[in-house]
N, C-alpha and C positions, 0 to 999 in steps of 0.2 A: 504493500500500500504506500509506503514511503520509499521512494526510489533511492537506492544507494549509489550515487554518482561517484566518479573518480574524484578523490579528495584534492582538488587543485587550488582550493582557496586559501590554504595556509600560507602565511608569509614565507615560512621555511618549514619544511617537513621535520627538520631536526632542531628547530629553535625551541628552547624551553625558557620561558620567562617566569620568574618566581618559582624556581624549583619544579617546573613541569607544567605550568599553566600556559596554554597555547595562545599565540597571538594571531588574529585573523585580520584580513584586509576587507573592509566593508564593500569595496567595489568589486570584489571577486567572490563574495559569499553566495553559495547556492542554498536557498531556503531549506530544501529537503535534506541537504547534507548537515546543515546546522541543527536542524530539528533532530536528526538521527544521532549525530555524534556528540552533541552537547546537551540539548534539552532532555532527550530520552535517556542518555547516559548519566545525567545529573552531575556534570563536571564543569568547573568554571573556565572562563576564557576572557581574553581582552579583544575587543574589536576596535580597529583603528579608523580614524578619519570619518567620523559620523556626522559632524555638526557644521560642515562648511556652508550649507544652505539653510541653517536654522536662523530664525529671526533673533532669538536671544543671543546667539553667537555674534551677530553683527551689531546689535543695539545695546546689549547689556555689558559689553566689554570694551574698554578703551585703553590702548597701550598695555595690553596684557594684564590689566587690572579690572576689577569690577567697576563699572561706570555708575558710581553711587549717585551722582547728580541726576543722571537720566532716570534711574530707578526711583529716586525720591520724587521727582517731578511727575512721574506717571502713576506711581502706586503708593505714595507716601502715607495716604490716609488709611491704608489697609491695616487691619488688626492681625498680627502674626504670632505664631508660637515660637518661643525662644527658650533654649536650655542654657543653664549655667554650667560650663564644663568643669568648674572648680567646686561644685556643690553636689555631693552624692545624695541621691534619693532612692532608697532600696538599692537595686543594682543598675540604676540608670542615673541620669542627671536631673536635678530639680528644674521644673519648667514653669514658665509664666507666659502671659501674653502682653504685647505692647504694640504701639503704633509702629509701622514700618519706618516711618520718618525718625522716630526716636531711636530705633535700632541703628539706622544709618548714622545718626549723630554720635551714638556710642562708638560705632566702628571707626569713624574719623578720629575720635579721641583715643581709642585703644591703639590705633596704628602709631600715634605719636608717643603715648604713655601706656604701655602694656600694664595691665592690672593683674597681679598674681592672685587676687581674690575673686575676680569676675571676668572670665573669658566666655562671652556669649556666642551662641551658635543658633541661627535661625534654622529650624528643622521641621519637616513635615507640613510645610505650607501648601494648602490646597489651592494653588494659584489658579488653575484652570476652572475650578468651581467658582471662584470669586470673580474671575475675569474671562468669561467664556468666549468673548469676541477677540481675545488676543491669541492668535495662533503663533506662539513663540517657538514651537518645535513640532515635529511630526513623529509619530511612532515608527521606529525602525522596523523594517520588514521582519527581521529575525524574532521580534517580540510581539508580532501582530496577534497571535492566538492568545488572547488575554481574557479568560472567562470571568475573572474576578471583577475587573472594571466594566466589562460588558454587562454583567448582572447589576452591579451597583448603579451604573448610569441609567439603567432602566427604572430605577426607583428614585424619584426626585428628592426624597427626604433623607437619602443615605449618603454617607461619606464615601468618597472614592479612595483609591490608593495610588494617586498620582501627585507627586510632591516636588517642590522646589526647596533646595538647601542653599544657604549662604552663610559663610563663616570666615572669620579672619584667620591668619596664620596662627597655628597652635590650637585651634578648636578641634575637637575629636569626639568620637562615638565609642562608648565602652563595648566590651566583648558581648556579643549577642548572636542569636539566630533569628531570622525574620518571622514576622507575625504569620500565624496559621501554617507554619512550615512552607510558606510560599517561596516561589522564585522571586528574585529582584534584579533589576538592572539599574545602573547608575552611570550617567554620562557627564563628564566634566566639560563645561563651557568656559571655565576660567580656572587657572590655578592647577596645582598638583596635589595628589593624595597618596598616602602610604596605606596599603591594605595588608593585613595578616589574616590568612585563612587556615581553618582547621577542618579536615574532613569529618563527616558524620561518625560519631563514636568517640572522637578525641576529646569532646567536651567533658567526658567523665574523668579524664586525667587533669582537668582544670577546675574540678570541684573540690571543696574542702571536705573534711570528715563528716560534716553535717549535710552534705549534698548540695551546697550552695555554690553556684558558678562564681569564679573570681571576677572581680570588677574590671580589672585591667591586666593584660598579659605582661605588663611592666612592673607589676606589684612584687615587692621584695618578699611578701608573705609566701609566695610560691616556693621559695627555697626552704621553707620550714616543713620538714618531712612529717612532723607530728600533726600539722594543720592540713597539709595537702599531700597525703600519703601516696597518691598515684601520679603525682607530677613527674616523677622520675621515669615513668613509662611513656611520656608524651613524645610523639613523633615530631620530626622537624616540620615547622609550619611552612605554608606557601606565603612568600612575601613578594609584593610587587609595588611598583610605582605607577600611578595613573596620571597620564598627561592630558592636556587639552584635546578634546575631540575623541577621547577614548571612552568606550563603554565597557563596564565590568559586568559580566553575567555572573550572578551569585546563585548557585543552585540551592535546592531545598536542604535544610538541616545542616548546612555548612556554617559553623560559627565564624565570626569575623570581627575585627576591630579596625577602625579607620581613623587616620590623622590627616588634618589639612596642613600640608607643608608650606603652603602659600595662601594668600587670600583667595578663596575658592567659591565658585557657584556650580551647582550640579542639579541635574534633573534626575529624579528617582521614581521608579514604579515598583510596586509589588504585584505579582500576578500568579495565577493558577491556570493550568490547562491540562490536556490529556496526559502529558508526560509526568506530572507530579500529583494528579488528583488522588492516586492511590496512596501516596506518601501522606498527603494532607489528611485523608480519611484514617489511615493507620494511626497517625499521631493524635487525631481527635479521639479515636476509640481508646487508645492507650491512656490518654489523660482521663477519660470518663471512667475507665476501669480502675485506675489508680485512686480517683476520688471515691468511688464506691467502696474500695477496700479501706481507705483511711477513715471513712465515717460509717463503717459497717455496724458499729455499736449503736448507731442511731437509726437503724433500719426500721424500727417499729414506730418511729415518729410519723406524725401525719404529714403527707405530701413529701415523703423522702425523695422520690424520684425527681420531683421538680427542684428540690434543694440541690440535688446533684447537678442538674442542668444549670442552675444559677452559678454554682461554683465553677463548672466547666466554662461557662461564658467569661467569667472573671479571669481565669488562668489561660485559656486558649484563644479567647476573642469571639467565639461563636459556640452555640449549643447545637444539639442534634437537629432540632426543628429548623434553625437558620441554615444549617448545612443542607438539609433536604430541600428547602425552598430554593437554595442556590442551584443545586444540581437538577432539580425539576425544571427550573427556568432554562438552563443550558440545553437540557434534553428536548424540551418542548420547541425551542427555537430551531434546533437542528432537524427535528422530525417534520416541522412545518416546511422547512426549506426542501426536504426530500419529497414531501407530499406534493409540493408545487413544482417539483423538478426545476429548482432555481438555485442560483449561487447564494451562499450565505454572505450577505452584505453587512459590514460592521459599521455601526453608527459612530464609534469613537475613533475610527481611522479611515483611510482611503482604500483599505484592502478588502478583498472578499475571498471566500474559499469554495472550492468545488466539491463534488460528490464524495470523492475518496477521503478528503480531509474530514468532511462531516461524518462519514461513517466511522472513521478512526476515532473521532471524539465520542461517538455514541457507544462504541465497543468498550472504551475505557470506562465510561459511565456505567455500563452494564456490569462490569466487574465490581464496582463499588456498590451498586444497588443489590447485587447478590450477597455481598458481605453484610450489608445492613439487614437484609432479610434473615441471613443465617445467624446473626447475632441478636435476633428478636428485638430490633429497635424500630422506631417509626410506626408503632402500632396504628396510630390514627391515619396514617397514609399508606397502609399496607396494600390496599387495593390498587392505588396508583403505582406503587413500586412494582407490583407483580405485572400490571398492565404494561409499564415501560419496558420491563425485562422481556416480556413476550414480543413487543413490537420491535425491539432492537434485534432479537434473535433472527428476524427475517432477513437481516442484512449480513449475517455471517456466511 
């Protein structure tokens, strides 16, 4: 179904960047190859030269620096989320909101007089939601199959997972894996970043004896064997430098930490598709089962199942019903396209998908629906689950 073309798009077949992370040239990438060798295999890569025709690359950058005056004049009144990189809040940074104009004023001051107590980083700004008429970038073809934002953009009251990040030199993001066990991509339009990656499973060597993930891979506490007994087993991480115009593909369950080496602006998306939906479902189910074990002594309480779902939403970001609504929507849209013998046209980008891609999506959903059924979940929707499984079977 996915054509395995000759692998001609690598900058060099033998080039290893960051201890093995491949570098690709965007002008030579074949979508089916990228899908098969990177998305489906769940391995990271760098894609070069993506932003030359992006509006934000032309207008938001001046002399290789963020064009703060332009940004202030066009978007200064927006309310933006800001993290303080010097203030820990649980295992992340303390966050607040402020006017974009005030953040820019802070940035000007911080550039002249760096403050060891307050390094601010504008993160997770839903720019496109606030300014839908500004087409500051377009979705790269490689990342076009994006079920998560396809679904959320169909629901007018929902947040999407399309973000703008802006931060001065020295701002950073603590060690983490992405929300919902999703994929993510990050494109630099200004500045350079340092990334450290750990393959799935290595995070257990970065947890303390209480099971808590270390806040930063630079922490001296990691050298304390009594506190981090498994750190000695950690494999060598993948380390790379992201330049202007580079896209970093971050696979599911890969933990990573990121530093801004210069004043930086980036575009970031989280997304889910046929390649990682099974991982998302597995991690959702594992979290639910863990919660059920941990509060098993309260099983006789009234509404215990709903309490488990509330906890699941707080730790994973969604519960079973939300996950079902998500995959039902994706399945219904694709079945409708096949019923109408039409291409799948995506509202959030200029791309569309043909019959083989649609069927591939549906078959991956069928695996997840069968697992939901086997685990006796989604009782209220069991008839729809069974009906979808039966309809998808006709395409095998």
